[in-house]
C-alpha positions in Angstrom: 52.3 58.1 116.4 49.1 59.8 115.4 45.8 59.3 117.3 47.3 57.3 120.2 46.2 59.1 123.4 42.8 59.4 125.0 43.7 62.1 127.5 46.3 64.8 127.6 46.8 66.9 130.8 48.6 70.2 130.4 49.4 71.9 133.8 50.6 75.4 132.8 52.3 74.0 129.7 51.2 76.6 127.2 52.5 79.5 129.3 56.1 78.2 129.1 56.1 76.6 125.7 58.2 78.2 123.0 55.2 78.1 120.6 51.8 77.6 122.2 50.1 77.2 118.8 52.5 74.4 117.8 51.9 72.7 121.2 48.2 72.7 120.7 48.5 71.4 117.1 50.6 68.5 118.6 48.0 67.8 121.1 45.4 67.7 118.3 47.6 65.3 116.3 48.1 62.7 119.1 44.6 62.7 120.5 42.2 60.1 119.3 38.8 61.3 118.0 36.6 62.1 121.0 39.8 62.3 123.1 40.0 64.9 125.9 42.6 67.5 126.9 42.6 69.2 130.3 44.5 72.6 130.2 45.4 74.6 133.2 46.7 78.2 133.0 47.2 81.5 134.7 44.6 84.1 134.0 46.2 87.5 132.9 42.9 89.2 133.7 43.1 88.6 137.4 44.7 90.3 140.4 47.7 88.0 140.0 48.0 88.9 136.3 47.8 92.6 137.3 50.6 92.3 139.8 52.8 90.6 137.1 52.4 93.7 134.9 53.0 96.4 137.5 56.5 97.7 137.1 57.2 98.4 140.8 56.1 95.0 142.1 58.2 92.0 142.2 56.6 89.3 140.0 54.5 86.8 141.9 54.5 84.2 139.2 57.4 83.0 137.0 58.3 85.9 134.8 59.4 83.8 131.9 55.9 82.7 131.0 53.5 84.3 128.6 50.0 84.0 130.1 47.3 83.3 127.7 43.8 84.6 128.4 40.8 82.2 128.8 38.8 83.5 125.9 41.8 83.7 123.6 42.6 80.1 124.4 39.0 79.1 123.7 39.3 80.7 120.2 42.5 78.9 119.5 40.9 75.6 120.5 37.9 76.1 118.3 40.2 76.6 115.3 41.7 73.2 115.9 38.2 71.6 116.0 38.2 71.2 119.8 34.9 71.6 121.6 35.0 73.1 125.1 33.3 70.7 127.5 33.8 72.8 130.6 35.9 75.5 132.2 36.5 76.7 135.8 38.3 79.5 137.5 39.8 79.6 141.0 42.0 81.4 143.4 40.3 84.8 143.7 42.3 86.2 146.6 45.1 88.8 145.9 48.6 87.5 145.4 49.9 87.8 149.0 52.3 85.7 151.0 51.6 86.7 154.6 49.2 84.3 156.3 47.5 87.1 158.2 46.6 88.9 154.9 45.5 85.7 153.2 43.1 85.1 156.1 41.7 88.6 155.7 41.0 88.1 152.0 39.7 84.5 152.4 36.1 85.8 151.7 37.2 86.5 148.1 37.8 82.9 147.4 34.4 81.9 148.9 32.5 84.5 146.9 34.6 84.9 143.8 33.0 82.0 141.8 29.7 83.8 142.1 30.5 87.5 141.9 33.5 87.7 139.6 33.8 84.3 138.0 36.2 85.1 135.2 38.7 87.0 137.3 40.2 84.0 139.1 44.0 83.7 139.0 44.0 80.2 137.5 41.6 78.5 135.1 41.1 75.0 133.7 39.5 74.0 130.5 38.3 70.5 129.4 38.1 70.1 125.7 37.0 67.2 123.4 38.6 66.6 120.0 35.8 66.5 117.4 36.3 64.9 114.0 33.8 65.9 111.3 32.3 63.2 109.2 33.1 60.5 111.7 30.4 58.4 113.2 31.0 56.3 116.3 29.3 53.0 115.8 29.8 51.4 119.2 32.2 48.9 120.7 34.2 46.7 118.4 32.8 43.3 118.7 34.8 40.1 119.0 34.4 38.2 115.7 35.4 34.8 117.1 32.7 32.2 117.1 31.2 31.6 120.5 30.4 28.1 121.8 26.7 27.2 121.3 24.9 25.3 124.0 23.8 21.8 123.0 20.4 20.3 123.7 19.9 19.1 127.4 19.1 15.5 128.1 15.9 15.0 130.1 16.1 11.9 132.4 12.9 12.0 134.4 9.7 13.2 132.7 7.5 12.8 135.9 7.2 15.9 137.9 9.0 15.7 141.2 6.8 16.2 144.2 7.9 16.6 147.8 6.3 14.1 150.3 5.1 16.9 152.5 3.2 18.5 149.6 1.5 15.2 148.9 0.1 15.1 152.5 -1.1 18.7 152.4 -2.9 18.1 149.0 -4.6 14.9 150.3 -5.9 16.9 153.3 -7.3 19.7 151.2 -9.0 17.1 148.9 -10.7 15.5 151.9 -11.9 18.8 153.2 -13.5 19.7 149.8 -15.3 16.4 149.7 
């Protein structure tokens, strides 16, 4: 059905889809207006992407995937009337498997977000589906008639006064006189 989901999470879905454009069009079709999609992908402009393209190196990532660049994906999403709400990169260390070497390059993960933010091996994008000409009016109100409170019956019109208060008032009146 159309317009039935509020959130779609796509962990590395576009890289392994037969047709990434068609997959994004399907996401656009099933999302409600103002619905969100969270997309995760491998960045081809990273050390990991570079290792994938080197002929002498064994692929570090699955070789069957077509890795889509962050900026290219943003352009595709704009064409489908999605608005990018946020994006993040991560995993800046080189693609190594030995714990000793990963420890040596740990400083790259700590500083990568600041010094080379778009060169992380993975990225995430949060997008919102925007529908032009649509105005959100607020919550749908329940149209059933609510019970109305009736008038209250008053049984004692004399103000109630605590006996202790009466004694204190009498003492203050005597002092004033």
